[in-house]
C-alpha positions in Angstrom: 16.4 -26.7 11.8 19.2 -25.2 9.7 16.9 -24.9 6.7 14.2 -23.3 8.8 16.6 -20.7 10.1 17.8 -20.0 6.5 14.2 -19.6 5.3 13.4 -17.2 8.1 16.5 -15.1 7.5 15.7 -15.1 3.7 12.1 -14.0 4.5 13.3 -11.2 6.9 15.8 -10.1 4.2 13.1 -9.7 1.5 10.8 -8.1 4.0 13.5 -5.6 5.0 14.0 -4.9 1.3 10.3 -4.1 0.9 10.3 -1.9 4.0 13.4 0.0 2.7 11.7 0.5 -0.8 8.6 1.8 1.0 10.6 4.2 3.1 12.5 5.3 -0.1 9.2 6.0 -1.8 7.8 8.2 0.9 10.8 9.8 2.7 10.6 13.1 0.8 6.8 13.4 0.7 4.6 15.5 2.9 2.9 12.7 4.9 0.2 15.0 6.1 -0.8 15.8 2.5 -0.6 12.1 1.6 -2.9 11.2 4.4 -5.4 14.0 3.4 -5.3 12.5 -0.2 -6.1 9.1 1.2 -8.8 10.3 3.5 -10.6 12.4 0.7 -10.3 9.8 -2.1 -13.5 8.7 -3.8 -13.6 5.0 -2.7 -16.5 4.2 -5.0 -13.8 3.8 -7.8 -11.7 1.5 -5.5 -14.7 -0.7 -4.9 -15.4 -0.9 -8.6 -11.7 -1.8 -9.2 -12.0 -4.6 -6.7 -15.0 -6.0 -8.5 -12.9 -6.1 -11.6 -10.2 -7.9 -9.7 -12.7 -10.6 -8.6 -13.9 -10.9 -12.2 -10.3 -11.4 -13.4 -9.9 -14.2 -10.7 -13.2 -15.7 -12.0 -11.7 -16.1 -15.5 -8.4 -17.2 -14.1 -10.2 -20.0 -12.3 -12.1 -21.0 -15.5 -8.8 -21.0 -17.3 -7.1 -23.2 -14.6 -10.0 -25.6 -14.9 -9.3 -26.0 -18.6 -5.7 -27.1 -17.8 -6.7 -29.4 -15.1 -9.5 -31.0 -17.1 -7.2 -31.6 -20.0 -5.2 -34.0 -17.8 -8.3 -36.0 -17.2 -9.2 -34.7 -13.7 -12.5 -33.3 -12.7 -12.9 -30.1 -10.7 -15.7 -27.8 -9.5 -15.4 -24.1 -10.4 -16.2 -23.1 -6.9 -13.4 -25.3 -5.4 -10.9 -24.0 -8.0 -11.9 -20.4 -7.3 -11.6 -20.7 -3.5 -8.3 -22.5 -3.8 -7.0 -19.7 -6.0 -8.1 -17.1 -3.4 -6.4 -19.0 -0.6 -3.3 -18.9 -2.8 -3.5 -15.1 -3.2 -3.9 -14.8 0.6 -0.8 -16.8 1.1 1.2 -14.6 -1.3 0.5 -11.6 0.9 2.5 -13.2 3.6 5.2 -15.2 1.8 6.2 -14.5 -1.8 5.4 -17.4 -4.2 3.8 -19.4 -1.4 0.5 -19.0 -3.0 1.3 -21.2 -6.0 2.1 -24.1 -3.6 -0.9 -23.3 -1.3 -3.5 -23.2 -4.0 -2.2 -26.5 -5.5 -2.1 -28.1 -2.0 -5.7 -27.0 -1.2 -7.1 -28.2 -4.5 -5.1 -31.5 -4.3 -6.5 -32.2 -0.9 -10.1 -31.2 -1.7 -10.5 -32.8 -5.1 -7.9 -35.6 -4.8 -5.7 -34.5 -7.7 -1.9 -35.2 -7.6 -0.1 -32.1 -6.3 2.8 -32.3 -8.8 0.4 -32.3 -11.8 -1.5 -29.3 -10.4 1.8 -27.5 -9.8 2.8 -28.2 -13.4 -0.3 -26.5 -14.7 0.5 -23.5 -12.5 4.0 -23.3 -14.0 2.5 -23.6 -17.4 0.0 -20.7 -16.9 2.6 -18.6 -15.2 5.0 -19.0 -18.1 2.2 -18.1 -20.5 1.3 -15.0 -18.5 5.0 -14.0 -18.4 4.9 -14.0 -22.2 1.7 -11.9 -22.2 3.3 -9.5 -19.7 6.4 -9.2 -21.9 4.2 -8.5 -25.0 2.3 -5.9 -23.0 5.6 -4.2 -22.0 6.7 -4.3 -25.6 3.5 -2.7 -26.8 3.7 0.0 -24.1 7.4 0.8 -25.0 6.8 0.8 -28.8 3.6 2.9 -28.7 4.9 5.4 -26.1 8.6 5.5 -26.8 8.6 9.3 -26.7 7.2 9.1 -23.2 9.0 6.0 -22.0 12.3 6.1 -23.8 14.3 8.3 -21.4 12.6 6.6 -18.4 13.5 3.1 -19.6 17.1 4.1 -20.4 17.5 5.7 -17.0 16.1 2.8 -15.1 18.0 0.1 -17.1 21.2 2.0 -17.5 23.0 0.8 -14.4 21.9 -2.8 -15.0 23.1 -2.7 -18.6 26.4 -1.2 -17.6 26.9 -3.9 -15.0 26.3 -6.6 -17.6 28.7 -5.1 -20.0 31.4 -4.6 -17.4 31.0 -8.3 -16.3 30.4 -9.8 -19.7 33.5 -12.1 -19.6 32.5 -13.5 -16.2 28.9 -14.1 -17.4 30.1 -15.9 -20.5 32.4 -18.1 -18.5 29.6 -18.9 -16.0 27.2 -19.7 -18.8 29.7 -22.1 -20.4 30.4 -23.8 -17.0 26.6 -24.3 -16.4 26.2 -25.7 -19.9 29.0 -28.2 -19.3 27.5 -29.2 -16.0 24.1 -29.7 -17.5 25.5 -31.7 -20.4 27.5 -33.9 -17.9 24.4 -34.5 -15.8 22.3 -35.4 -18.9 25.1 -37.8 -20.1 25.3 -39.4 -16.7 21.5 -39.9 -16.5 21.4 -41.5 -19.9 24.3 -43.8 -19.3 23.5 -44.9 -15.7 19.7 -44.7 -15.9 19.1 -48.3 -15.0 21.4 -48.1 -12.0 19.7 -44.9 -10.8 16.4 -46.8 -10.7 17.6 -48.6 -7.6 18.6 -45.5 -5.7 16.5 -44.5 -2.7 14.0 -41.8 -3.6 14.6 -42.1 -7.3 11.1 -43.3 -8.1 9.5 -40.6 -6.0 11.6 -37.9 -7.7 11.0 -39.3 -11.1 7.2 -39.4 -10.5 7.4 -35.8 -9.3 9.2 -34.6 -12.4 6.9 -36.6 -14.6 3.8 -35.0 -13.0 5.3 -31.6 -13.3 6.0 -32.2 -17.0 2.5 -33.5 -17.5 1.1 -30.3 -16.1 3.5 -28.0 -18.0 2.5 -29.7 -21.3 -1.3 -29.1 -20.7 -1.5 -26.0 -22.9 -0.1 -27.8 -25.9 -2.3 -30.8 -25.4 -5.5 -28.9 -24.6 -8.3 -29.1 -27.1 -10.0 -25.8 -26.1 -7.0 -23.5 -27.0 -9.4 -20.8 -28.3 -11.3 -20.7 -25.0 -8.0 -20.6 -23.1 -6.9 -17.6 -25.1 -10.3 -15.9 -24.6 -10.1 -16.3 -20.9 -6.5 -14.9 -21.0 -7.8 -11.8 -22.8 -10.5 -11.3 -20.2 -8.0 -11.8 -17.3 -5.7 -9.1 -18.6 -8.4 -6.8 -19.7 -9.9 -6.7 -16.2 -6.3 -6.3 -14.8 -6.0 -3.2 -16.9 -9.4 -1.9 -15.7 -8.2 -2.7 -12.1 -5.4 -0.2 -12.7 -7.3 2.4 -14.8 -10.5 2.8 -12.8 -8.8 4.0 -9.5 -7.4 7.0 -11.4 -10.8 8.6 -10.9 -10.6 8.4 -7.1 -8.0 11.3 -6.9 -8.4 14.7 -8.6 -4.8 14.8 -9.8 -4.9 11.3 -11.5 -8.5 11.6 -12.9 -7.3 12.9 -16.3 -5.0 9.9 -17.0 -6.2 7.9 -20.0 -6.7 4.2 -20.5 -3.2 3.7 -22.0 -1.8 5.1 -18.7 -3.6 2.2 -17.0 -1.9 -0.3 -19.4 1.5 1.3 -18.7 1.0 1.2 -15.0 -0.1 -2.4 -15.1 2.8 -3.5 -17.3 5.5 -1.8 -15.3 3.8 -2.0 -11.9 3.5 -5.8 -12.3 7.3 -6.0 -11.9 6.8 -4.7 -8.4 4.1 -7.3 -7.6 6.3 -10.2 -8.8 9.3 -9.0 -6.8 10.2 -11.5 -4.0 8.9 -9.3 -1.2 5.8 -10.2 0.9 2.7 -9.0 -0.9 4.8 -6.7 -3.2 5.0 -4.2 -0.4 7.5 -1.4 -1.1 8.4 -2.7 -4.5 5.0 -1.9 -5.9 4.8 1.5 -4.2 8.3 2.4 -5.5 7.5 1.4 -9.1 3.9 2.8 -9.2 5.1 6.1 -7.7 8.0 6.3 -10.2 5.7 5.7 -13.2 3.2 8.3 -12.1 5.7 11.0 -11.2 8.3 10.4 -13.9 6.0 9.7 -16.9 2.8 11.5 -16.2 4.0 14.4 -14.0 1.7 13.5 -11.1 2.9 15.0 -7.8 4.7 12.7 -5.4 2.0 13.1 -2.7 -0.8 12.1 -5.1 1.3 9.2 -6.6 2.2 7.9 -3.2 -1.5 8.1 -2.1 -2.6 6.2 -5.2 0.0 3.5 -4.6 -1.0 3.1 -0.9 -4.7 2.9 -1.6 -4.6 0.5 -4.5 -2.1 -1.8 -2.8 -3.9 -1.8 0.5 -7.3 -2.5 -1.2 -6.0 -5.4 -3.1 -4.2 -6.8 -0.1 -7.3 -6.5 2.0 -9.4 -8.2 -0.7 -6.9 -11.1 -1.0 -6.8 -11.7 2.8 -10.6 -11.5 3.2 -11.5 -13.6 0.1 -8.7 -16.1 0.9 -9.9 -16.5 4.5 -13.5 -16.9 3.3 -12.4 -19.5 0.7 -10.5 -21.5 3.3 -13.5 -21.4 5.6 -15.9 -22.6 2.8 -13.6 -25.4 1.6 -12.6 -27.0 4.9 -15.5 -26.2 7.2 -18.7 -25.6 5.2 -18.3 -27.6 1.9 -18.7 -31.3 2.6 -19.1 -32.5 -1.0 -17.0 -35.6 -1.8 -14.0 -35.2 -4.0 -14.5 -35.4 -7.8 -11.6 -37.8 -8.2 -11.1 -41.2 -6.5 -7.4 -40.9 -5.5 -4.4 -38.6 -5.7 
């Protein structure tokens, strides 16, 4: 009960943060003009962007199948795709819940161990984090004249905070390192005794399964195909950001590199621990468009609202459809005998 209350309070806290950032983004805008921009936008480009989103999810499902198959488990593409969409739907309500949900759905449908699936998700997320970092690096290096002052202004308070608390951070790091070394020493020395503790085998199997999933990229034979799918995923992500520029007159002159920049920096808002990225995405997208590309606040706010709402709606509808298909319409037997 106590854990439930803590989780609810944590969720409400992050939701409040998102609402605050949303209010902060729009408090000085002319809401009538924002609404007019939204009403008069050319939604053909939004629809095209959503098609690109689905194509990126298509390649993400193919890539996930590579990881799963490399562990010796069989999956159908359709099952993996629908499980992925259910996960995106869950993310719109609870941050990071989607990773658990898509693994749970696929584990139940195809009889694959959940911990192994979750390990593959950790593996691909870590890989995508590297790609995002490289994308940010390319954006900063190629557009330093445009981004330099913006980056310094945005990171200045954080950097100053680190410098002012450097001694405390070093002490904390040393303490954590000592604790980790002590736990590792204790595990090695008393490993045989730990085998008899209640729950040890279950915890050990869980960690082993996670490790098996995380190592899938290294063990996978089709690394070239994995990289190709990754390129397609991120290419269609960029198109997803670039194409909607044409829906508003004021953003229609922005180039392809502006789409790359918005994706790289805007992704930080999507991964923020707020439900569906609400508020955080709007705040960052508006800041990028106004500060870097001199787009008016009203147009930038309209762009953020339309793109976020469209992707959220797509995730909810596609996720609900995927859940309906998997558990009410698809009666095919699982591809694997037991989880």
